[in-house]
N, C-alpha and C positions, 0 to 999 in steps of 0.2 A: 564524482571521480573525474580526474583529468583525462583528456583524450589519449595521452600516451599510456596511462594506467589501463584504460579499457582495452586498448589495442594489444597490450602485453598479456592480458588475462587469457589463459587457454580457452579456446572456443568462443571468446568474447568478440563482439563486432560492433564497432562504432558506426552508427548511421547518421547522416546529415539530413535534416528535413528540407522541405521545399516550401520554396516559398516561406438603590442598594448595590455595592460592588464588592468584589472579593479581595481587593488589595493586591491582586496579582499584577506585577509590573514587568516590563521587558528587562532582560538582562543586558547590560551595555555591551558585553562581549559578543552577544548574538546580534543585536539590532544594528551594531556599527559595521557589520561585515558586508562589504559591497559585493563579494563574490556570489552571494546567494540572490538569485533573481526573485522579485516579488511574484507571488502566485498569480497565474493567469486567470482570466475570467472563465468561469465554468462554461464549457462548451466551445471555447475559442480555439482549442487545439485538437481535441478529439470529438468526433460526432457522437453525442451521448447515447442515442437510441439506435445506432446502426446495427447493434447485435440482434435487434428484433426484426430487421428487414430480411427479405428473402436472401439477399447476398450475404448478409451477416451470418445467417443460420447455416449457409453453405460452409463458411469458414469454421464456425463453431463445431461442425460435425467432426472435425479432426481431433477435438479434445473430448469427444464423447464416444461411447461404445454402447449401442443398444439403449440409448436414453440414460446411460450411467456415465459419470465422469471417469475419464481415464487417469490413472496415476502415472506420473513420470519420475524416473530416477534422475540423478544428477547428469548422466550422460545421454539420456533419452530426449527425444523431441517428437512433436507431431509429424505425421506423414501426410503430405498434401499431394494431390495429382499435379503434374507439371503445368497444367492449365491455370492453376491458382497458386503456384509457388510464390512465396513472399520472403522478404528479408526478416531477420530476427534481431531484436534489440535486447541485450542482456543486462539485468540489473540485480544487484545485491541489496536486500532490505533487512535492516535490523529492527526487530519488534521489541520495544521497551515498555516497562510498566511494572507496578507493584505486583507482588504475588497475589493470585486469585482474581485479577481483573479480567482474565479471559484471553490472554495472549495465544495460548495453544488452541483454544476453541476458535478464535478468529482465523488462525492459519488453516485449521481444519475445514472451516466453512469455505474459505477461499479456494481450497484445493478439492472441495467436494467430498471430504472424508467425514466419517462419523464424529460428531462433537462429543467429547467426554462428558458423561452425565455427572460424575463425581470428580471434584478437583484433586489433581495430583501434581505436586511440584515437579517441574521439569528438572531432571537431575543433571543435565549437562547442556550441550549445544545441540539443538535439533534443527535440521535444514529440510525445507520442503520446496519443491519446484512447482510453479503454477504458470501455465501458458495462457495468454489472452490476446486474441486478435482484435485490432481496433483500426478504425479509419481516420486518417489525418484530414482535418477540415481544409487546410490550405492547398494540399496537393491532390486530394481525393484518392490517396494511396493507402493501401492496407499494410500494416506492420504487425508482425507477431511479437508480442512482448513476452519475454521470459523473466519472471520474477523468482528470485531465489531468496526465500524468507529464512532468516536466522532467528531462532527463539531460544532463549536461555533462562533458566530459573533464577529467581532473585537470590536464593540462598547460594547457588553456585557462583554467581557473580561476586558475592561478598566473600566467599571462601577462597576462591582462586583468582589471583591478581591478573592472570593472563586471559581470562575469559572475555572481559569487556573489550580489551584491545583487539582480540581476535574477531569479535563480532563487528567492531567498528572499522576494521581494516578494509580498505577498498569499498566501503559501503557507498551506495548511491542515494539511499533514502533511510530515514529513521521514522518508524511509526511509533507514536507515543500513545499508549492506551490508558484510559481511566474507565471506571465502571459507574454507571448512573446510580447504582445502589450503594456506592462506597465513596462518601464525601472525601475521605482521607486520600484516596487515589487521585481525585481531581486536584486537591490542594498540593499534591506531590509533583504535579506536572512541571512547575518552574524548576524544581530541583532536578528532575529527570532531564529537562532540556539543558540545564547548565552542565550537569555531570556528563552527559552523553554527547551533546552537540556543540559545546562552546568552542572546541578546537577543530571543528569541521564546518567552516562557513559555507562551503560550496555544496553541501549535502542537502537534498530535499528533506523537509520536515513536515509531517502531517500528524494531526491528532484525531484519534478515533474514540468515541464513547461507546462502550459495550453495554449489553443488557438493556438496550433501549426499549425492548418489549415490556420491561418492568417500570416504564416511565411514570406510571401512576404512583409508584412508591419511591420516586427519585429523591436522592439527597442533593442533586445538583440542578437548581432551577434555571430556567431559560435566561434570566437576567445575568446570572454568573457566567453562562456560556458567552453571552454577548460581550460582557466586560473582558473576558479572556481573549476573544477574537480581536477586539479593538486594541488590546495591549500588545498581543504577540503577532498579529497579522499572519496567522497560519490557517490553512484549510482545516476544518473540523467536520468530520463525518460521524454518522450514527449507524450502529449495526445492532441487529437483534441476536439474541442468544438461544432462541427456541430451536428445537430439533428440526432438521430439514424435512421437507415434504417427501412422501414415499410413492413408489410406483404401485401398481395394482396388487402386487404380491404382499404389500404391507410391510415388507422388510427392507427392500432395496431403496436407497436414496434416489430421488428423481433428479437426474443430472441437469436437465434443462430448467426445471423450476429452481434448483439451487443456484444456477448461473444468474437467473433473473433477480434473485435475492441479494447477490453480492456484486452485480455488475457496476453499481455506482462507486464501489470501492476500487475495483480494478481499473475502471475508466479514470477515476480520480488520480490513481497512482501513475497511470500511463500519461495522463495530461501533464502532471507536474514534472515528471522525469523527462519527457520529451522536450518540454518547454525549457527546462534548465539546460539540457544539452544544446539547444539552439543558442541560448545566451552565451554559454561557455565557448561555443564554436564561433561566436561573433556574428551569427546570422540574425540575431534579434537584440534590441536594446534590453538592458536589465530591468527597466520599468516600463513594460509595454502597455499600450492602451488597447489591447486586442478585444474585440467584441465579436460575438458570433455573427457570421454573415448569412 
């Protein structure tokens, strides 16, 4: 999203930082776009394990309630004491993928909600807000990232022409999902990328493989993932689809354990989005050689 667009969004705030192959080939409309920065080196923008430190846990306490994750509505935000007040960076993220790959389940895990046991097609557009504090490596500064995930069922996207434009409008990132147990969903990624992202060169793009806990039965071998990464030069993360760990009562989801399970995804999003903002603002070159310091 452009700087002016973010400033115009109600409640939005633009912050400036301191300081065998598969035959999957790049789409020319995507690879030729100079507005999209190359992905930063992992750990060069966000301190990866900061959430496990004493300081990090102090900030995480604002998104937890008695070891459970807090749920936030569109107009709600975490409450922090004045001594640890921080700025918030707002981002809209559209989750794309074939029906049944686990889009709704992924968003539920990221938000600390119960993961649906039985698949049900999402009937319309579902939005979910997730807050995540992270420390910037360059400035040693903490920022609260507010991710607004937009999830829409594949059937609804095909039936109603206005659904996809609504999900893409003012989006800052696209998450493209495939399932390790569904070969067709992996082979559909180039089509998803072309259909969703070809006209949005400045939007961050990431790929996530779901159901990684069933990797022993995978339909997508590692050599195909390597070929895809080399062809598309996009970040590719893996997530498990197993139910979250429980507290002592055996019923309530363990919020802290759940955060540990998905921290790599939220940190990855924060890193890609913050880096892209720096490039758009002219604070970084589009092809940095950043390395963790």
